[in-house]
C-alpha positions, 0 to 999 in steps of 0.5 A: 438125455432121454430116459433109457428103456432097458426092459421089455420092448414096447411101443408108444401106446403102452404109456398106461394110466394106472387104473388099467394095471396094479401099480407097485407104487406109493411113495408115501404114495409110493406105498403102492409100489410095495403093497400092490405086489401082494395082490398077485398071490391071491388067486384062490380068493379072486376066483372062488371067494369073490365071484364079482370080480370081472374075468379080465381083472383076474386075468390081468392080476394072475398073468403068467409073468416072470423076470427072466427078460428083465434088466435092473430098472430104476423108477422115479416116484413123484408126489405132487400137489398138481392142479389142473394141467400144470405140473407142480413142485415135487413134494416128494421125490424117490427112486425105486431100484429093482434087481431081478437077479437078486430079487432086491428092491431098494429106495432112494429119497432125494431131499426136496431142497437139494441144490442142483443144476436143472438143464436149461434152468440153472441152479435150483432146488431139485423139487423145481424140476417137476414144475419146469418140465415134469417127470422127463426133466426130473429124470434128466436132472438126476442123470446130469447131477448124479449120473443115474439113469431112470427108466420109468416114472409114477406120479401121485397126486397127494389129494388122492392119497388118503382114499387110496391108502384106506382102501389098500391098508384099511386097518391103518399103520401103527406109529409112535409119534414122539411129539405133537404135530400140527403146524402145516398139516391142517390137523393135530396128531397127539404124541404116543403109539397109535394107529393112523389112517389115510388123512392122518398118515398123509399129515404124518409123512408131510410134517416138517416143522420140527428140529429135523425139518425135511430130514425128519419127514423123509425118515417118516416117509420111509418108516410108513413105506416099510411098515406098509410093505411088511403089513401086506394086503389082506382079504378086505383089500381084495374086496376093495379092488374095484374101488382101488383101480378107480382111485389109481386111475384118477390120482396116479399116472405112470409110463410103466408097462403092466408086464413089468409090474406083474413080473416084479410083483410075482417075483417079490411075493415068491422070494422077496424080503420084507426088509427094504434098504433105503438111502437119503440124498444128500448122504450124511456128511456130503452136503452143506446147509446154505442160503442162496437166491432160491432160499435155504438149500442143501448144497451136495458134494456131488462126487461124494453123493455119486459115490454114495449112490453107486455104492448103495446100488451096487452093494459095494459098502454100507452107507449111513442113511440118516442125518446125525 
């Protein structure tokens, strides 16, 4: 199965490194998929307040694009600790869904321990698909198990997350930490309301050693993503644009056409809602926790999760998003 390319005709040369474009991505790192959209609304700042911007950068950001030629698209958002030329396990796996007719953006989070069939590799945790075959195999795995086609991918190296986040949201994100977090994140986060920045936020969204385990981590990822989208991008972010582009080129890889990014960004700025619907897969009451040869896993009820996904993406009914 090959990933469907159902928007904008493009040739093979359009597989772009993100430094040449504004990537609406950041999962946790997907945070960028929502933050970067706001750059397109700041024409006056770019042209009058900050003359050091190169003309070609302004032309790219302010391109006259629209969503009239777009169909609904699904973008894989993959966070990984990739080292060298080899793919690593996906530490975070999400899918962003965009509907141009309603200007809606939705987010699906796939739990890393979900036990699924990976083409040519048998039953495995879903996070192994990226290590076995990169984004293409992840896409095939999601289609084979849940019947959802993805059109593009954006892969984020977590080592660059703190730098990128601090450039885009220099004021940080306010969170209320319920208890001390330290195990497995190489830092100690004290309980209470506080503002977290790059390294601290990375620790916050990756922490999983509590009673909720990976369920809690997915909730925190979605919390940070939503808060960042609401906060948006200020003038200081625009001043950091050259450094942001350099960082994106280093740490993020995608095959999304820049026209699609700009079209969606412009549309969301003009009429998009601050609120974002999210879904976790496996869905509530649609899985069992078991031990298999690959360790502790979440065994999904495939048909029930297909129904949950389809209902969520088509607005047929409301789906509970968090574990009980």
